[in-house]
C-alpha positions as a printed NumPy array, in Angstrom:
array([[-12.806, -17.859,  11.701],
       [ -9.194, -17.722,  10.571],
       [-10.23 , -15.992,   7.358],
       [-11.31 , -12.913,   9.289],
       [ -8.002, -12.74 ,  11.187],
       [ -6.027, -13.156,   7.978],
       [ -8.124, -10.394,   6.398],
       [ -7.341,  -8.105,   9.351],
       [ -3.619,  -8.777,   9.032],
       [ -3.777,  -8.187,   5.265],
       [ -5.359,  -4.773,   5.74 ],
       [ -2.753,  -3.805,   8.344],
       [  0.091,  -4.889,   6.043],
       [ -1.258,  -2.762,   3.179],
       [ -1.636,   0.237,   5.497],
       [  1.971,  -0.222,   6.64 ],
       [  3.016,  -0.244,   2.982],
       [  1.081,   2.976,   2.467],
       [  2.796,   4.631,   5.43 ],
       [  6.182,   3.49 ,   4.147],
       [  5.548,   4.916,   0.665],
       [  4.406,   8.247,   2.041],
       [  7.261,   8.505,   4.534],
       [  9.829,   7.723,   1.821],
       [  9.205,  11.174,   0.349],
       [ 10.3  ,  12.794,   3.605],
       [ 13.371,  10.568,   3.822],
       [ 14.39 ,  11.503,   0.298],
       [ 13.753,  15.16 ,   1.021],
       [ 16.07 ,  14.92 ,   4.038],
       [ 18.787,  13.048,   2.132],
       [ 18.658,  14.925,  -1.182],
       [ 17.529,  18.336,   0.006],
       [ 16.934,  20.687,  -2.92 ],
       [ 17.973,  18.082,  -5.499],
       [ 14.726,  16.141,  -5.142],
       [ 12.661,  16.084,  -8.33 ],
       [  9.596,  14.415,  -9.809],
       [ 11.276,  11.381, -11.453],
       [ 12.823,  10.424,  -8.107],
       [  9.574,  10.52 ,  -6.116],
       [  7.231,   9.352,  -8.879],
       [  7.455,   5.607,  -8.021],
       [  6.625,   6.353,  -4.392],
       [  3.63 ,   8.503,  -5.296],
       [  2.325,   5.797,  -7.632],
       [  2.984,   3.163,  -4.955],
       [  1.041,   5.257,  -2.448],
       [ -1.897,   5.513,  -4.812],
       [ -1.87 ,   1.762,  -5.467],
       [ -1.635,   1.024,  -1.758],
       [ -4.391,   3.48 ,  -0.818],
       [ -6.673,   2.108,  -3.522],
       [ -5.981,  -1.458,  -2.407],
       [ -6.672,  -0.571,   1.222],
       [ -9.924,   1.149,   0.262],
       [-11.125,  -1.88 ,  -1.718],
       [-10.083,  -4.222,   1.076],
       [-12.014,  -2.239,   3.689],
       [-15.135,  -2.201,   1.519],
       [-14.809,  -5.976,   1.061],
       [-14.341,  -6.373,   4.815],
       [-17.701,  -4.73 ,   5.439],
       [-19.21 ,  -7.111,   2.893],
       [-17.574, -10.099,   4.687],
       [-15.599, -11.162,   1.59 ],
       [-12.507, -12.292,   3.488],
       [-10.957, -14.442,   0.771],
       [-11.242, -11.553,  -1.702],
       [ -9.433,  -9.33 ,   0.794],
       [ -6.498, -11.713,   0.815],
       [ -6.474, -11.818,  -2.985],
       [ -6.577,  -8.005,  -3.291],
       [ -3.809,  -7.745,  -0.672],
       [ -1.563, -10.097,  -2.637],
       [ -2.275,  -8.246,  -5.892],
       [ -1.543,  -4.9  ,  -4.216],
       [  1.783,  -6.127,  -2.851],
       [  2.781,  -7.538,  -6.237],
       [  1.887,  -4.24 ,  -7.934],
       [  3.913,  -2.289,  -5.387],
       [  6.93 ,  -4.536,  -5.991],
       [  6.6  ,  -4.089,  -9.758],
       [  6.381,  -0.298,  -9.438],
       [  9.574,  -0.132,  -7.381]])
């Protein structure tokens, strides 16, 4: 019973990470203006891809009722996002 709730929270946390990575581009665009370039935004684009892929896998696992795997994928996704940044 608690596994399902933890899986739900894990998916929400990864989606919040995805929103943060995507919104960081707009923050940098506001702060840097025309000086924004690819090396500056590259970690955020890669982080967005990692987060989106993790969320996709977690949702598929949710439909398959693999709640412990969702938690594991969520932890791996967060660790990867921390390594990228």
